[in-house]
VEXGU-30229 format. One record per residue (C-alpha): x, y, z. Coordinates in Angstrom, 1 decimal, m for minus. Each point is the difference from the previous one (the first is absolute). Example, Ala and Ser with C-alpha at 12.3 -4.5 7.8 and 13.67 -1.06 7.14 Angstrom:
- x,y,z
- 12.3,m4.5,7.8
- 1.4,3.4,m0.7
REM end
This chain:
- x,y,z
- 0.0,0.0,0.0
- 1.2,3.4,m0.9
- m0.1,2.5,2.8
- m0.8,2.8,m2.4
- m3.1,m1.9,m1.0
- m1.0,m0.4,3.7
- 0.1,3.7,0.5
- m2.2,0.7,m2.9
- m2.5,m2.8,0.7
- m3.4,1.1,1.1
- 1.1,3.0,2.1
- 1.0,3.5,m0.3
- 3.6,0.9,m0.1
- 0.3,3.2,2.0
- 3.1,1.0,m2.0
- m1.7,m0.3,m3.3
- m2.0,2.9,m1.3
- m3.6,m0.6,0.2
- m2.5,1.4,m2.4
- m1.6,3.2,1.4
- 1.8,0.1,3.4
- 2.7,2.5,m0.8
- m2.4,2.4,m1.7
- m2.4,m0.3,2.9
- 2.8,0.9,2.4
- 0.8,3.0,m2.1
- m3.6,1.0,m0.1
- m0.3,m0.4,3.8
- 3.1,2.2,0.5
- m1.3,2.7,m2.3
- m3.3,0.0,1.9
- 1.8,0.3,3.3
- 2.1,2.8,m1.4
- m3.0,1.8,m1.3
- m1.9,m0.6,3.3
- 3.0,1.4,1.9
- 0.2,3.0,m2.2
- m3.7,0.7,0.3
- 0.2,m0.4,3.8
- 3.0,2.4,0.1
- m1.9,2.6,m2.0
- m3.1,m0.4,2.2
- 2.2,0.4,3.2
- 1.7,3.1,m1.5
- m3.4,1.5,m1.0
- m1.6,m0.6,3.4
- 3.2,1.4,1.7
- 0.0,3.0,m2.3
- m3.7,0.6,0.6
- 0.5,m0.2,3.8
- 2.9,2.5,m0.2
- m2.1,2.4,m2.1
- m2.8,m0.3,2.5
- 2.5,0.7,2.8
- 1.4,3.1,m1.7
- m3.5,1.4,m0.5
- m0.9,m0.5,3.7
- m0.4,2.9,2.4
- 2.6,m1.6,2.3
- 2.6,0.0,m2.8
- m0.7,3.6,m0.9
- 0.2,1.1,3.6
- 3.3,m1.8,0.6
- 1.4,1.5,m3.2
- m1.1,3.5,1.2
- 1.6,m0.6,3.4
- 3.2,m1.1,m1.6
- 0.0,3.2,m2.1
- m0.6,2.2,3.1
- 2.8,m1.8,1.8
- 2.3,0.6,m2.9
- m0.9,3.7,m0.1
- 0.4,0.3,3.8
- 3.5,m1.7,m0.3
- 0.9,2.5,m2.7
- m1.2,2.9,2.2
- 1.8,m1.3,3.1
- 3.4,0.4,m1.5
- m0.3,3.8,0.5
- 0.8,0.8,3.5
- 2.8,m0.1,2.5
- 1.3,m2.8,2.1
- m0.7,2.2,3.1
- m2.9,2.4,0.6
- 2.5,2.9,0.2
- 1.3,m0.9,m3.4
- m3.4,0.0,m1.5
- m0.8,3.4,1.6
- 3.3,1.4,m1.3
- m0.6,m1.3,m3.6
- m3.6,1.3,0.1
- 1.2,3.4,1.2
- 2.7,0.2,m2.7
- m2.6,m0.9,m2.8
- m2.4,2.7,1.4
- 2.7,2.7,0.0
- 0.9,m0.9,m3.6
- m3.6,0.3,m0.9
- m0.1,m3.6,m1.2
- m3.4,m0.9,1.5
- m0.2,m3.1,m2.2
- 3.1,m1.4,1.7
- m1.2,1.2,3.5
- m3.3,m1.8,m0.5
- 1.9,m3.3,m0.7
- 1.2,0.0,3.6
- m3.7,m0.5,1.0
- m2.0,m3.2,0.0
- m2.0,m0.4,m3.2
- m3.3,1.3,1.3
- 1.4,3.3,1.3
- 2.3,0.9,m2.9
- m2.6,2.1,m1.9
- m0.9,1.7,3.3
- 3.7,0.9,0.5
- 0.3,1.5,m3.5
- m3.3,1.9,0.3
- 0.9,1.4,3.4
- 3.5,1.0,m1.0
- m1.4,1.7,m3.2
- m2.5,2.0,2.1
- 2.7,1.0,2.5
- 2.4,1.0,m2.9
- m2.7,2.4,m1.3
- m0.7,1.6,3.4
- 1.6,2.6,2.2
- 1.0,m2.7,2.5
- 2.5,m1.7,m2.3
- 3.1,1.5,1.5
- m1.3,m0.6,3.5
- m0.8,m3.6,m1.0
- 3.6,m0.6,m1.2
- 1.3,1.5,3.3
- m2.4,m2.2,2.0
- 1.0,m3.0,m2.0
- 3.7,0.6,0.8
- m0.9,0.1,3.8
- m2.0,m3.2,0.0
- 0.8,m2.2,3.0
- m0.9,m3.6,1.0
- m3.1,0.1,2.3
- 0.3,m1.4,3.4
- m3.8,m0.3,0.5
- m1.0,m3.6,0.4
- m3.4,0.7,m1.5
- 1.5,0.5,m3.4
- 2.3,m3.0,m0.2
- m1.5,m3.4,m0.3
- 2.8,m2.4,0.7
- 3.5,m0.4,m1.3
- m1.1,0.3,m3.7
- m1.6,3.4,0.4
- 1.6,3.4,0.6
- m1.4,3.5,m0.1
- 1.8,3.3,m0.7
- m1.4,3.4,0.7
- 0.9,3.7,m0.1
- m1.5,2.9,1.9
- m0.3,3.7,m0.8
- 0.9,2.9,2.3
- m3.4,m0.2,1.8
- 0.5,m3.7,0.7
- m2.5,m1.2,m2.6
- 0.9,m3.2,m1.8
- 0.5,1.0,m3.7
- 1.7,m3.1,m1.4
- m1.0,m3.6,0.8
- 1.6,m2.9,m1.8
- m0.7,m3.6,1.1
- 2.1,m2.8,m1.4
- m0.2,m3.8,0.1
- 2.4,m2.7,m0.9
- m0.9,m1.9,m3.1
- 0.3,m3.7,m0.6
- 3.4,0.5,m1.7
- 1.3,2.0,2.9
- m0.2,3.5,m1.6
- m1.7,2.8,1.9
- m3.0,1.6,m1.8
- m2.2,2.9,0.8
- m3.5,m1.2,0.9
- m1.5,3.2,1.3
- 0.7,3.5,m1.1
REM end
């Protein structure tokens, strides 16, 4: 008996190509590839739709707005001294030069326009020269009512009758610069 004949008798030889088996494996592979591709597209579409929904939400818009405000505050905070005295000195120098835009940058963002407007009104009044003199004589206040902890300092100046004519309150910002918060 020939062993080659035994292998081919009545059974399938797994090494031998069988009629439609190879093409059915290829068809199956193609179907799996297409199914995987379709699944990947669906996952990407659902993920994209979810992301779009998130970016349209009120929460996302609020967080984006907060980040923009924080960035603006950080930009604004770089104007100021490392000590309250330095900030008052820089502010006074800017006022004396007539650079009210620069002087206002030493204030926190919500008082900057008030500083500019006030300085412009003083500049156009008869008190301008007195204001400059009073600004030169500004001193740190020792009144505890004005200072709210280690991150707050107040400076003031008085006229000849003892009336307070200049009041500048400062606070330490998050990046350790001192900013005018009340003017």
